[in-house]
N, C-alpha and C positions, 0 to 999 in steps of 0.2 A: 520433493518429487524424485530426486536421485535416490533417496533412501527407499522409496517404494519400488522403484525399478530394480534396485539391487536385491531387495527381498524377492520380487518376482522372479528374477534370474536364478536365485538359489532355489526356489520352490520348483520351478519348471525344468530343472535338470534331472528330476526324478525318473521320468518315464520315457524319454527320448522325444521324437518329433511329434507335433500335432497331427491328428488324423481328422479330416474333415468329412469323411463319408459316414454313412448310417451304420450304427453298431447294433448288431442283433444280440439281444439278451433273452435267455430262456429261463423260465421259472417252472419247475416240476411241482404241481400242487398235490398230486395224488400220493407221493411217497416222501413224507417228512423224514428228515435225517436224524433228528434228535429232539429231546424235550428241552424246553427253556424253563429255568427255575422261576417260580412265581415272585421270588425275591431277588431276582438278578440285578435289577438297577436299584441302588441304595444311595444313602448319603453318609458322609463321614463328618463328624463334628469334633473340633478341637477348639479349646479356649485360647485362640491366638487372634491377633488383630482386634482386640476388644470384642471377641465373639460372644463371650458369656457376660461377665460383668462389664456394663457400658454398652451392651448390645442385645443379645438374644434374651438374657435375664433382664426383666423389665424394672428392677430397682433403679431409682433415679439418684440415689445418695451414694457418693463415693466415700469409702472408708467409714461406713456407718457405725462400726463398732470400735473405731480408733485403734486398730491393731496393726496399721502400717508401721514400718521401721520408724518413720516419723509420724507420731500419733495424729498431729493436726494437719497432715497433708490432705489437701482438698478443703479444709476449713480455715475460717479466719474469725477473729473476734469482731462483733458488730454492735452497734447501738442505735437507739432512736430516741428522740425527744429528750436529749441530754442525759441519757442513761449512761452509767458507768459501772464498772465492776472488774471481776477477775476470772479467768478460766483456768482451772487446775487440771492436770493430767494425773489420774490416780489408779491404783490397782486395788482390786476387791480384797476385802479383809478375809473373806472365806475363799478357799482355794477354788479356782475355776480356770484350770490351765488352758483350756480351749479358748477363753474369751475373758482375760483378766482386766483389761483396760476400759476405763470409763472416764467421763469428764464431769467436773462440778462447776456449775455456773453460779457464781456469787454475785447477784445484782444489788447494788448499793444505793440506789437513788429511788426514793418513793415515787417520783414524778416521771421517771424515764423507763426505758427498757434496755436490757443488755443481754447478749448472748452470743450466738455463733451463726455463721453463714456457710452453706455448702455449695461449691461450684458445680457439682455433678460431673459427669464423664464428658468433657469438652462441652459443658453446659448441660442443661436439662430440656429434652424436647417435650413440650406440652401443647395441647390443642384446645382451642376455644370451645367451650360448652362441655368438655369432658370432665369427669370427676376424678380426683386424686385422693388416695387414702394415706394418711400419715399414721405412723405409730412410733412409740419409743418406750424402752423399758427404763423406768425412772423411780425415783423416791425423793421425798422432801428431806431437807436437813434443817433442824431447829424448829421453833414454835409457830413460824408464819405459815399461812396457807397460800402458797404462791400460785400464780396463774401464768401459763406460758402462752405466748403468741406465736402462731405459725403463719408465715407469710411467703407466698410464692411472688417472686419479683421478676419482671420482664428484664430483657437485656439492657433497657435503658433506665432500670431502676424503679419502675412503677410497680405497685402492688396489684397483682392480677388474680390473686386467690388468697384466702385467709380463713383461719379458724382458731380457736383457743381451747385449752385444756386446763381444768382445775381439778381439785380433789386428790392431790397426790398423797399416797400413803407413806408411812415411815419405812416400810419394806418395799423391796423391788417388785414392780407391777408393770405389766404392759398396758399402756394407755393409748387411746386412739382418738383420731378425729379425721374429717374429711372436708373437701371443698371443691368447687368447680373453678376452672381457669376461665378468665374472661377473654383471653385472646391466645392466639397461636404464637409460639415463640421456640426457636431451636436452642436458645442460649439462656433459658431462664436459670435462676438460682433460688435456694431455699434459705429462709432466715427464721431461726428458732430462738426466741428471746423470753427471758423472765420479765414479767410486767411488774414494776416496783421493786420494793426490797424483798428479798427472798434467796434461798439457796436450793438448788435442785441438782441431784445427781442424775446423769443421763448416759444411756448406752443404747445401741442398736437403733439409732435414729433413721427412720425409714420412710420413703415415699414411693408408692406404687400407683401407676394408672389403674383405675377400676376396670378399664377395659383391657384386661389381659387375655391371653389365649384361653378359651373356655371359662373366662371370668374367675380364674383361680387366684386365691391369695398366694403370695409368694410366686407369682406366675411369670409367664413369658410374654415377650412383646409380640402382640397379635399379628402385626403385618409381616414380620419376619417368619413366623410359624406358618402363615398362610402361603408364603412362597415355597416352603418345604412341602406343605400339604398338597399344593398343585403339581408337584413332581410325582405324586403317587409312588413314593419310594417303598421298595420291598424290604429294606433293612435300614437300621440306623446304627452305625458304628460309633462308639463313644468310649472314653472321653478324650481320645487321641490315639496316636500321635505321640510325638516326642514328650508331650505333657505327662504321659503315663510314666515315662523313665525318671524324670527329674534330672537337675544338674548334678545332684548327689542323691543318695537314697533317702536322706532326711526329708528331701523335697519331692519325693515321688508321690504320685496320686494314690491315696490310700481310701478306698471306697467307703469303709466303715466310718471315717470321719466326715462324710458327706450326707449322712442320713441321720434320721431323728429330728429333734427340734432344731430350727435354723439357728437360734441363738447359741446353740451348743456345738456348732460345726466350727472347727479350728481353721482359721484362715491362714494361707501361707502365700509367699511371694510367687508370682507367675514366672515360669521359667523363661518366658519371652520378654520379661522385664529388661534383662541385660544381654540376651542372646545376640542381638545384632547391635553393635555399638552405633552404626549410622542411623539406626531407628530406635535409639535408647528411650525406654518408656518407663521412668521410675515410679509411676503411679499405677502400675499394672500388678495386681494382686488377685488371688482367687478367694472369694468370700465363700464359695461352695453353697451359696443359696440355691444354685442350680447343681444338684448332686445326683446320685445314682437313682434315687427314687424318682426325681423329676425327669431324668432321662427315660426311665421305663415308662412313665406316664406319657411322655411325648411319643415314644415308639408306639405305644397302644393307640394314641390319638391319631397317629398317622397311618395306622394299619401296617406297620412295618415290624419285621423281626428285630428284637433287640440284640446287638452284638457288642458286648463289653469287652475291652482289652485290658488285661491286668499285667502289673509289673511281674517279671519273672525272677527278681532278685539281682537285676543289673540296672545301674544308672546309665544315662546316655553315654554311649562310647565316644561321641564327638566332645563331650565334656570330661567328667572325671572318670567315667567307666568304672565306678565302684561296684564291687561284687560282694554278694552275700556268700559267705562260705558254704559249701554244700551241706555240711552238717548242721547249719543254722537256717536251712530253707524251709523247714516245716511251717513256720508261721505264715509264710507267703502262700504256700499250698492251701493251708487251712483257710486263708482269705478266699481262695477260689471256691472251696467247698461251702463255706458260709454264704458266699454270694449265690450259689445255686439254691441254697435253702431260703435266702431272702427272696429270690425271684420266683422259685417254684414250690417251696415247702408250705405245708398246711399250717394253720394258725395255732397248732399246739407246739411247733418248734420255736426255738428262740428267735431266729431271724424271721420266720414267717409271721410270728406274733408281732414283731416290730412293723413289718409291712403292713399288717392289718391295723395297728394302732395309728400308723400314718395315713390310713384312709383307704387301703386297697386289700381287703381280705381275700380276694380272688387272686390266684397266682398269675404271674405274667407269662408263664409258659415259655421261658427263655430255652433256646435250642443251641446256641453257639456261645463259645468263650474263646478269646484269643489270648495266647500266652506269649507275652512280650510284644514289642512294637517294631523296631527296626534293627534289632540286635544281630550280631554275626559272630562266627568263630566257634571254636570248640566249647567255650564257657557257656554260650547260649544253648548249644546242643545238649550238654549234659543236664542243664537246668530244665530244659523243655522235657527231656526224657523223664525226670522225676516227677514233674507236674503231670505228665500224660499217664504215667503208670498208676498214680493215685486217683486222678479223676476218672479214667477209663474204667478202673475196677469198681469204683463207688457209683459212678453215674455214666454208664455205657451210652445212654441216650443222648448225652451232650456232644456235639460236634466240635472238634478242636481245630483252631486256626494256628499255624505256625508261620514263622517269617522266612523271608529270603534275602534279608538285608536291604540296604538303602537304594541300591541300583539294579538295573534290569538285566545285566549281562557281564558282570565282572567276575573275578575269581571268587569272591565271597558268595555271589549269587549261585554259582555252579556248585560250590562245596555244600551249601545249605540245601539246594534242591536234592542232591543225592542223599544227604543225611535225613532230610524230612521224608523223603520217599521210603527210606529204609524204616523209618518210624511209623510209616502208614498213617501219616497226619491226613485229616479230613480235607483240609483246604490249606494252600500255601498262599501267603500274602505277598503279592508283587508290587513294587512301587516304581513308578517311573515319571520323573520330572525332566522331560527331555524337549528337544527343539521341534517345531512343527515338521520339519523335514524328517525327523526320526518317526513321528507318528504316521506320516504318509507312507513311509518305507516299510512300516512294520504291521501293515494291515493283515499280512499272512503269518504273524508271529506264532499263532497257536495251531496252524494247519498240520504241523508235524509233532505235536506234542503227544506223549503216551496217553492213549485213550484209557488205559487200565491204571493209571497212576493217580496221585492226588489230584483233586480239583483245584482250580485256580481262583483265588480272590484277588481281583485287580483292585487293591485296597486304597491306593493314592496314585492318581495320575492327573497331569495337566501338561499342555503344551506351553513351553516358555519361549516366546518369541520376542521381537523387538518391542521397545516401549519408548515413553517420553516421560516428562515430569508429571503428567497427569496420572494419579495412581491407578486409574481403571484402564490405562492404555495398553498394559500387557494382555488384557482380555480382548484381543483383536479378533476380527472375523477370520484371519489367517489361522490363529490357534484354534478357533472353534471349528473350522472347517477341517483341519487336520485331525481333530479328535472325532469328528463325525465319520471321516474315512476310516480311521483306526477301529472304531466301534463296530463298523460293518463286519470286521474280522471277530470281534467278540461274539456277535450274534451267530455268525457262521459256525464258531467253535463253542457253541453253548453247551455241548456235551463235556467240554473240558472247562470252560470258564463259567462258574456258577454265580459269581457275585462281582460287582464293579462299582466303584465310587470315586468321583472327582474329588480333588482336595487342593487347598482348604476350602471350606464351605462359604465362609463369609467374612467380610472386613469392614471395619469402620473407616470411612474415607479420611478421617483426620487423625486416626490412631492405629495405623496398620504397621505390621512388621514384615509381612510376606505378601508378595503378589506373584502370579495372578490368583484371583479368588473367584468363586462361582457367583456370589452375591455381594454387591456393595451397598452400604447404608450410611446415612448420617442420623442425627438425633430425631428426624422426622420422616425421612424418605428412605425408600429401598428401590433397588434397581438390579434386575436380572441381566447378566452379561450375555453376549452371544452364546458363550459356552453354556450358560444356564439353559437357554432355549434348545440348544442341541440335546442336552440331557433330558429335557422335558419331552421332546419329541420322541425320543427313544423310550423313555419310561412310560409315556402314555399311549404308545403303539407298539407294544412288545410282541404280543402273540404268545402262544404256548408251545409251539413246535417250529423248528427250523426248516425251511424249505431250500432245496437245492437251486441255486441261481448261477448261471454260467454265461460266459461270452467265448465263442469259439471253443466250447467244451471244457473251459476252465473257470475257476472261481474268479470273480472280478475284483482283483486286488491292486489296482493301479495302472493296468494296461490302457495306454492312451489317456492316463489320468483320470480313469473312471474306476469307481468303487461301488460295490452293490451287496445287499443282503436281503432276504426275504423270509417271511415268517407267516404262520396261519394261527388263528384261533377258531377251531371248528365249532366250539360251544357258542361263541359269540357270532359266528358267521362272518369272519373278517379275514381278509388277507392284506398283509403289509408289504410294500417294497420300499426300500431305502436306497437312494442313489446320490452319489457324490460326483460332481464334475469339478475337478481341481484345475482344469485348464483355464486359460485367460480368454478362451474363445468358446462360443456355443457349439454343443455337439449333439448331433441327431441320434436318438436311440429308439429302437423298437423293441418293446418288452412283450414277449409272447408268454401267455399264461396257459400252460399245457396240462390238461387234466379233465376229469369228468365233472368237476364242480362247475356250476353255473354262476358266472361273474356278472354282476350288474353292469349296465350300459354306461354308468356314470361312476366316476371315482372322485374322492376328495383328496386333493394334494395340498401339502403344507410346505411352502418354499421359503428358504432362507438364502439370501445373497447380499452382496455389497459391491459397489463399484471399486472401492478401495480396500484391499486385503488388510490394511492396518487400521480401518475404521473400527470404532467401538461404541459402546453405549455409555451415557453419563446420567448422573442423577437428574440433570436438567433435560436430557433427551433419552429416556430410558428405553424407548422402543425404536431407536435408530436402526438397529438390526434385530429383527424379531420375525417369527413365522408369519407368512401371509397365506391365508386360506384361498385356494382356488378350486375350480372344477375341471376335471378332465373327462373327455369322452373316449370310450373304448370302441374299437373297430372289431367286432367279434370278441375274441379273447386276446386282443392285443392293445397296447398303449404305444402311440408314436408321439414323440415329444422332442422339441429342441431344448436341451438342458442349457440353462443360462450359464454364462461363465462364472467360475468360482461359486458354485451353488450346491445346496443340499436339499433334497426332495424326500418327503415321506408321502407315499400314496397309499391310501386306505380304500379298500374295495369291499363291498358287501358280496357275499358268496353264499350259495346253497350247496350243501354237500349230501 
């Protein structure tokens, strides 16, 4: 309790004394201030916290191609019915540098079974009655005609699904089987064994749920994608983040290695494997089964603009800071040009043809590319300049995103803003991982930005408040409320702020490196944080134009701990008002809607609040803090309401213009 009171004391020093009288707020409906971009609210994805392998990417087998630094990590030898034998780690005779390693299972008992077992990503989450598709690239060795047995085992060792495969050829071939699980289990394992005497070489041992998003092979976990779909995101930024840069340039993200046949994609260690020693994750690698093609497909599924970020010839400056010499930068720039061709080129081009061969002959109509992630200094500026010169000359239709460094207001930030403005960059990517107090105090951050300068992409932001040992505790109502307050300023300044996305997007509750995160999950369940629901309320009730909303003639940016924004969508006939009361007491407000538009007598309100500012959602109680829909009545063109303490309201009204 002392901790809660201390937090409240820190919060409530922001705006002075409490005011108990009614607050008069005015909305001008007839004179919209600026357009809101249809893609304003988006999502940022990075493979951190087991976000891709072990999470979003629905593959259940860890280290399926035996390319980890320790080839048998995630695997162990296993037998049944007195089976015995030997497992060998081998390299392909023919050169296959992107995937050279495979295993040989030599089973030596006619009456038993011998093989390997995979533990999955902190187990394998399976559901009763659901079908699972197994595949393996394999060949037989010798004259026997071996059969392999595939068994899904529950956490207590019972067989809950099984199939078998025979007819292995002497040359490598993809073989398939499927089965249903007879029970739900978050910690299942997979056993693959040769039945009787025989030798089988195996690679790319894989198990996918049939129920992936849109039923795609090599697909994505459906419940996690549904959470993103429900956000109605305007854009998808991928693949990161620091993961773009790499610890050194050999480990940077190279998009060309993530397209084409899945078995030909070269796996590398994930930079978050060792980044935080207190959260060391030695089994964290990137299989790239989720690659650039899959990202583009996902953006299309979500109705979102794809926004890829490319390495600019610099490794992470928090790690090695390795640089590509300026006279050796051309291949990196060519990667950007080739990506435009992959995304937008017709099928007669090299990369457009590959896209078509992968199943998408129509272009993805990419409009944005980010050059670098979170770089700073002169080295970044000179590399950005070279990228921009070439891309703008050859593809003036592509909007370029430049960076402003890792923090929102230090010397690096101000230097890069000046340089990027001189370069006439389309969007400048700002990042802020700050305290809730900072978010409350910066609702007016963009009020004085240059209206004629580059537009802002708030590419990574999250309020970092108090926490406890529970991983999700950092996603408290306090952090979400402060973001809701800050976002009123993003809406008010939509003529400057064109895009915004919370970061990071998701985290496995048992395998995270960074918190807070927008979405938490385990092998079977998913939970939206209070921050998620704030983002959802904004993205689902956006509007197309900003309305002027004032209190005592000024924007509502924290006076008496109140924050507000308003918008209109004349085509849909909607007016939206967003109100935040950051006080620990209820506050009376009267919102007057001034204009010729005829407002309906009833409004729909979505309310979020909590008694404890440090409360949060859990996988066991995922709706502890979530929007509650209520009805409000208007008196003429006015709404009078006592805003609950520590609350966020979205009020949606029908209007005729």
